[in-house]
TORDO-404620 format. One record per residue: residue in three letters; x, y, z of N, C-alpha, C in turn. Coordinates in steps of 0.001 Angstrom, whole numbers, padded with zeros to 6 digits, always signed. Layout:
N
ALAXYZXYZXYZ ...
***
This chain:
147
MET+172135+083879-040507+170710+083682-041466+170397+082911-041078 PHE+170708+082159-039990+168469+081251-039340+168750+082509-038303 LYS+169842+083330-037297+169286+084297-036208+168612+085429-037001 LEU+168956+085331-038433+168519+086758-039318+166508+086326-038956 VAL+166592+085154-040104+164597+084272-040097+164640+084477-038729 GLY+165382+083350-037749+164055+083646-036752+164030+085152-035543 ASN+164243+086182-035865+164088+086644-036016+163298+088478-036051 THR+162472+087258-037631+161800+087999-037972+160545+087735-038092 ILE+160873+086082-037908+159846+085439-037537+159204+085910-035725 SER+160151+086680-034611+159268+086644-034010+159041+087214-033908 THR+159686+088288-034604+159086+089915-035194+157504+090440-035961 LEU+157169+089308-036641+156227+089272-037698+154953+088389-036665 SER+155832+087436-035301+154293+086847-035376+154321+088116-033717 ILE+154941+088646-033604+154639+089752-032386+153425+090301-033414 ILE+153485+090838-034333+153069+092057-035133+152020+091650-035553 ILE+151861+089971-035685+150592+089352-036241+149711+089320-034241 GLY+150048+088895-033115+149077+088660-032504+148784+090177-032111 ILE+150175+091324-032415+148692+092217-031175+147957+092019-032428 THR+148186+092564-033597+146872+093174-034849+145649+092412-034042 LEU+145325+090773-034251+144177+090085-033595+144173+090382-032319 SER+144681+090582-031451+144201+091711-030260+143541+092605-030644 VAL+143825+093194-031513+143564+094446-031337+142462+094486-032753 LEU+142523+094151-033293+140505+093765-034566+139716+093131-033670 ASN+140749+091741-032168+139214+091185-031493+138704+091899-029958 PHE+139672+092562-030155+138849+094423-029145+137657+094783-029761 ARG+138668+095428-031338+137347+096310-031295+135967+095025-032046 ILE+136114+094244-032196+134805+093359-032542+134120+093408-031222 ALA+134918+092968-030467+134125+092512-029246+133235+093706-028345 LYS+133734+095222-028914+133194+096544-028792+132232+097082-029237 GLU+132479+096081-030823+131428+096683-032040+130028+095588-031188 LYS+130225+094939-030721+129194+093729-030345+128560+094426-029402 GLU+129234+094121-028212+129025+095670-026383+127962+096867-027237 ALA+128140+097471-028782+128107+098441-028602+125919+098063-029280 GLU+126455+096733-030016+125146+096960-030620+123923+096702-029539 SER+124578+095799-028802+123354+095004-027205+123084+096058-026747 ARG+123819+097650-026208+123647+098297-026230+122255+099084-026965 LYS+122600+098591-027938+121153+099608-029135+120009+098680-028376 ILE+120454+097785-029217+118810+097014-028416+119052+097017-027224 GLU+118635+097152-026081+118496+097661-024290+117634+098465-024356 ALA+118431+099977-025603+118042+101546-025412+116266+101447-025587 ALA+116504+100252-026536+114546+100279-027215+113824+099344-026843 LYS+114533+098253-025777+113833+097445-025211+112775+097934-024891 PRO+112600+099113-024106+111602+100047-023676+110605+099987-024037 PHE+110615+100225-025341+110054+101655-026126+109449+100390-026829 LEU+109616+099478-027789+109460+098381-027930+107783+097727-028037 GLU+109066+097197-026032+107945+096973-024639+106553+096588-025223 LEU+106151+098648-025019+105283+099626-024485+105294+099572-026788 ARG+105503+099194-027416+104783+099290-028631+103969+097710-029236 GLN+104219+097001-028374+103743+096005-028701+102389+095668-027775 LYS+102411+096339-026300+100790+095958-025670+100898+097187-026365 LEU+100546+098214-026572+099430+099052-027594+099582+098754-028734 TYR+099566+097966-029256+099784+097610-030331+097858+096452-030830 LEU+099519+096038-029625+097524+094356-029388+096520+094857-028349 GLU+096904+096004-027414+095381+096353-026678+094417+097821-028363 ALA+095358+098013-029159+093960+098688-030298+093607+097514-031270 LEU+094409+096223-031831+094255+095029-032856+092834+094292-031712 THR+092823+094725-030149+091653+094158-029601+090223+094726-029678 ASN+090383+096532-030023+089537+096977-030363+088912+096780-031352 ALA+089784+097182-032270+089475+097336-034008+088685+096184-034073 SER+089697+095236-033613+088489+093260-033976+086803+093836-033128 ILE+087039+094223-032021+085593+094395-031940+085321+095317-032340 LEU+085370+096123-033184+084597+097236-033844+084082+096554-035350 ALA+085180+095625-035379+084576+095095-036737+084073+093866-037251 SER+084179+093644-035815+082651+091887-035076+081545+092710-034550 GLN+081300+093458-034270+079621+094280-033743+078863+093616-033737 ASP+078666+092619-034446+077857+091426-034190+078093+091065-033334 PHE+078849+090463-032755+079307+089502-031731+079217+089673-030414 HIS+079518+091641-030310+079456+092102-029125+077940+092840-028590 THR+078542+093773-026736+077718+093862-026254+077156+095317-026983 GLU+076414+096110-027138+076705+097870-027650+078122+098258-026470 GLU+077487+097724-024977+078587+098881-024565+080661+098648-023757 GLU+080442+097078-024820+081438+096578-025286+081746+097375-026725 VAL+080596+097609-027505+081742+098313-028846+081789+099909-028317 ARG+080801+100344-027067+081348+101828-027755+082542+102274-026661 LYS+082879+100795-025589+084156+100926-024983+085057+101002-025815 ALA+085375+099424-026994+085983+099418-027939+086559+101252-028759 LYS+085297+101822-029459+085144+102510-029724+085491+103615-029090 GLN+085816+103722-028067+086246+104688-027190+087413+104863-027148 ARG+087483+103290-026784+089716+103447-026205+090000+103050-026923 PHE+089907+103110-029036+090482+103304-029289+090836+104891-030544 ALA+090257+105425-030023+090301+106423-030223+091117+106508-029594 GLU+091280+107018-028277+092390+107386-027152+093461+106742-027719 LEU+093595+105621-028483+095228+105026-028707+094533+106130-030042 TYR+094605+106361-030451+094811+107012-032560+095053+108277-032009 TRP+094812+108704-031474+094593+110279-031350+095924+110349-030424 GLY+096177+109582-029340+097396+109541-028120+098398+108536-027954 GLU+098207+107991-027497+099219+106679-026845+099625+106266-028132 LEU+098579+105832-029180+099766+104868-030223+100757+105609-031487 SER+099909+107498-031108+101298+107625-032384+102695+107877-031815 LEU+102033+107955-029984+103357+108014-029423+104611+106853-029120 ILE+104754+105805-030033+105193+104915-030327+105549+103885-031733 GLU+103756+104471-032836+103457+103539-034161+104463+103539-034921 GLU+104472+102591-035788+105582+102212-037014+104918+103174-038613 LYS+105626+103825-039489+104486+104760-040241+103688+103864-040959 ASN+104035+102845-041322+102542+101772-041945+101671+101584-040966 ILE+101898+101577-039207+100483+101277-038953+099719+101869-038801 GLU+100431+103954-038973+099989+104644-038833+098795+104607-040074 LYS+099195+104348-041090+098381+104489-042179+097430+103345-041767 ALA+097292+102154-041619+096585+101289-040890+095696+101891-039789 MET+096064+102381-038697+095372+103417-037854+094286+104217-038910 ILE+095168+105017-039326+093907+105707-039901+093051+105213-040754 GLN+092989+104568-041596+091854+103201-042522+090939+103159-041350 VAL+091372+102111-040211+090764+102150-039229+089251+103581-038404 ALA+090074+104509-038828+089551+105491-037792+089065+105841-039280 ASP+089252+105718-040379+088453+106904-041155+087350+105559-041107 SER+087301+104970-041374+086107+103566-040834+084784+103472-039855 MET+085437+104690-038700+084497+104743-038124+084178+105648-037691 ASN+084296+106734-039134+083856+108087-038848+084978+109104-037824 LEU+086196+108846-037201+087006+109409-035771+087490+111062-036710 ASN+087589+110476-038133+088090+111020-039033+088012+112643-039655 ASP+086114+112952-039377+084949+113375-040131+084850+114901-039498 SER+085689+114922-038476+085557+116352-037594+087138+116874-037062 ILE+088432+117099-036977+089846+117332-036355+089666+118089-035878 SER+088789+118283-034319+089066+119266-034021+090785+120315-033274 PRO+090377+120855-033240+091644+121609-033239+092609+120909-031756 SER+092021+120179-030819+092676+119731-029985+093283+118910-029405 LYS+092558+117790-031434+092856+116530-031086+093986+116126-032573 ARG+094235+118154-032807+095483+117738-033780+096973+117887-033202 ALA+096389+118498-031674+097194+119727-031518+098100+118303-030700 THR+096448+117243-029925+096956+116275-029494+098072+115190-030440 TYR+097674+114937-031550+098281+113892-032094+099685+115081-032625 ASN+099853+115655-032910+101341+115889-032496+101596+116318-031265 LEU+101376+116704-030426+102852+116539-029235+102619+114693-028720 ALA+102436+113463-029351+102638+112765-029208+103989+112789-029894 HIS+103724+113296-031326+104277+112594-033062+106097+113083-032194 SER+106071+114624-031158+107091+116040-031051+107676+114684-029535 MET+106090+114031-028660+107177+112975-027785+108743+111465-028384 ARG+107799+111516-029606+108555+109933-029271+109410+110355-030232 GLU+109289+111186-030888+110948+112374-031487+111704+112398-030159 SER+111270+112663-029445+112010+113214-027902+112378+111817-027071 LEU+112091+111168-027797+111820+109926-026701+113332+108921-027412 VAL+112575+109206-028688+114363+108416-028844+115021+109431-029267 ASN+115448+110407-029182+116088+110786-029401+117496+110618-028560 SER+115987+110816-027127+117009+110768-025772+117842+109368-025652 TRP+116446+108378-026155+117279+106904-025604+118699+106954-026454 GLY+118918+106977-027163+119371+107313-028090+119077+106040-029129 ILE+118293+105981-028974+118124+104194-029564+118040+104698-030822 ASP+118441+103367-032104+118811+103586-032773+117771+103152-033924 ARG+117836+104068-034683+116208+103926-035501+115265+102920-036661 SER+116880+102241-036019+116529+101299-037131+116511+100132-036082 LYS+116224+099558-035109+115615+098784-034044+114173+099167-034459 ILE+113354+099957-034747+112518+100086-033733+111444+100718-035461 GLY+111970+100655-036555+111233+101055-037454+110896+102236-037868 GLU+110595+102138-039611+110162+103826-039872+109526+104571-039327 ILE+109734+105776-039198+108287+106547-037623+108421+107797-038575 ASN+107242+108738-038587+107378+109933-038543+107799+110744-038201 PRO+108241+112125-038607+109119+113009-037408+107504+113868-036458 
***
């Protein structure tokens, strides 16, 4: 009887040990996969941060024109337009896109949208989709974007 109980306890201990080992291995693999997803998004997020700051800097100059020279205002408007029609469209989240449109509207950048502006804007969005897909970026790590 003691031998049967001892064998049963030994068998259960082995099964529990194997089960815990498998679960720990699975958890470690899931953490590793999550870490890879974050690492894959890092270059995209760093570029986003850089361009967001540049867009904000130029928008703030345009919002406070009385404190800047005409040349500073001209350069800020030019750079903001470049970011708006190109680079920022590559990496911006949906809510930032809406805010950029509001700023662009206030500066009359959208009054005459030429075919080349629209095509460049669409190109940037297509490139963003390509980058997100090719880098295998988890969309939850970069926020909601328009395709």
